[in-house]
C-alpha positions, 0 to 999 in steps of 0.5 A: 506496475508501480502504484501510489501509496500513502507516504504517511498517516493523515487525519482530517475532520469534516462536519455535516449537519453537526455530525463529525466525520474524523477520517484517517488514512493509514499506510498498511501492507496487510489485512492484519495491519488494517484491522490492528489500526482499526482496533486502535481507533476503536479504543481511541474513540470508544464513544463514537457512533460508527467506525466505518472503514475500507482498505485496499492491499497491493496494487489497486489495479489488481489488489491482493485484498480489499474490503469495507464495512458500514459498521452499523450505518445503512447498508452501502452508505459508508464503506462502499463509497469510501472504497470507491474513492480509494479505487478511483484515486488508484491508491494501494496499501491503504486503510481509510477509517471514518469515525463518526459522531452523530450530530442529531440530524439524520442525513439519509442514505444519500446524504451518508454516501456523499458525506463518507465519500467526501470525507475520504476524498478530502483526506486523500487530497491532503495525503502525501502519496509516493510511488510503490515499485514492485520488487523481486528478490534475486540470488545471484551466484557468480565467480569473484571475477564477475562480482564488480560487473554484477554489482554494476548492472544491479545498480544500473536498474536501481536495484539494491544489494541486500547481502553478500556472502563469500565462499567458493563463489560470491552470492549476492542477494539483491532486491530489484524492480520487478519490471527490470528483473528479466533484462537484468538476468539477461545482462548477468548471463551475458557478462558471465558467459552463462556461468552465474546462477540466478534464482528468485528467493 
C-alpha cells in the first residue's frame, strides 16, 4: 500500500506562554537516520531546555519502527502526543523534533501535551507530502527476442529498468510497484511462453 511521506524538511515555530517550540519535520528511512538528525539538532541548539522527538519508519499502518522521547519533560507529555499526530495524519518515513526553550511559565502536563501536539500538527500542515509507493526489485532473464516486449510491460506498470546485462540471455533488473509485481510476472510468463526466469533480488 502507498503512504504519505515528507517531500522535504520543514521547520516552524510556535510560542506558548513565552516558551518557544521549534519544530522540525525531516524525511528519514531508518532509525539511524532519525538519530543522526536529532544529534545534529542537539549541536545546533545546545542551550535548549528539551529536544523531544518521535519517528515513524515505513508504512504508518504497519511501521517497521516507531519510537518517541519526552527528553526530560514529564512522562507522556511530549513524545507521545507528537507520535500520535504523526500516526493520526498517517505519515511514514518521518522524524519530528520539537526544540523547546522554556519561557519561565510552567505549562503543566495538560498544557505540554497540547503544545507539543499543536507544534507537530502545525509543522505537518506546512509540510509538502508525497506518495511513497512500495517497490520490489525483480531480475528477469529472457531471450533477445522477448526483450522489447518485457521492457514494454515493465513500463506499463510504471516500473523502471535499473540495469541491463547481455550475455547468452538478456538480464533486466527492474524496480516495479509491489502491487503490480504478481500481474507483471504473469504477463512476462505469457509473453515468453514461460521461458523467462523471474526472481526477486
